[in-house]
Structures are given as structure tokens and as C-alpha cells.
N, C-alpha and C positions, 0 to 999 in steps of 0.2 A: 257136276253141279256148279262148281266155281265159274266155269266158262259160261254157263247158262245165266248166272247172276250178272256177270260182267257184260254179256251181250245184251241183256235186258235193258240196261241203262246206257251203255256205251261211253259213259262219263259219270261224274259225280251225280247222284240222284237228286241232290238239292237243286231245285230249279234256278235259283239265283247264282249258283256256283258253276256247274258244268265243267269243272276242272278234270284233267287227267294227269297222271295215272290214278287209278283207283285201287282200293283194297276192300275186302269184304268185312262187313260189320253185322253183328247180330242185333236185330231190332229188340228182341227180348233177350236179356243177357244169357249167355251160354250156361252160367251157373244155375239159372232158373229153368231153362229149357232142357238142358242136358242132351241136346241133339242138334245137328246141323240140318235144317230143312230149307228148301228154296223159299218158302213163304216167310221165313224168319231171317233171311239174309238180304242185304242191300249193298250196292256198290257206292262207296263214298271216297272222296279224296282224303288224304291223311289229315288235312286241316279240319274238315267237317266231321270226320270220325272222332277226332279229339274233342271237338265241340260237343258232339253227341255224348261221348263218354263223360264229359264234365257236367252235363246237364244243361248246357246252353241251348240245345235243341231237344225238345221233349219227345217222349215215346209216342204220344198221340200224333204229333206232326210226322214222325218217322213212319208210322203205320200208314198215314195218308200219302206220303211220298211213294211208298211201296205200292199202294193201291193205284195211284196215278200211273205208275209205270205199267201196271197190269192193264189198265185201260188203253194206254198207248200201244202196247204190244198185242192187244187183242185177247188177253186172258179174261176170263169171267170170274166173278166172285168178289168177296170183300178185300 
């Protein structure tokens, strides 16, 4: 699954960033989700991951970034 998430974006999923290398981030915090699912994981560079964890990037935006990746890769759904 990690490889699948990394391949989905190819770089940081934030459109204005596009940095590499990337790490996996939970869109909905693991403490709430209690599982690792493809739909809840997104590839972010360390800087954007920290910004997301701090709240500088909100969850609604992150869900939209994930949805955009799905459109680009041909996946269907929200």
C-alpha cells in the first residue's frame, strides 16, 4: 500500500510544492481512524507533512488534494 500511495502522487501531493522525497501522512489522524487505508493516506514532503500536522493545511484541503490525485490517476469516487 505504501508503494501505491507514493506512485499515486510521484511527489508531494500539494500542488504548489511537488517536492521529493515524500513520506506518508494520514489525512484523518491514525488515533481516530485506527487503521491504514489507501483512501486515508497521502504522500507529502516532510515540510508539508509538518505544516499539515501543525494545522497550517486543513483537513478539508488535504481531502481535496487526495481527491484530485484520484482524478489524475483515473480512480473514481470522492
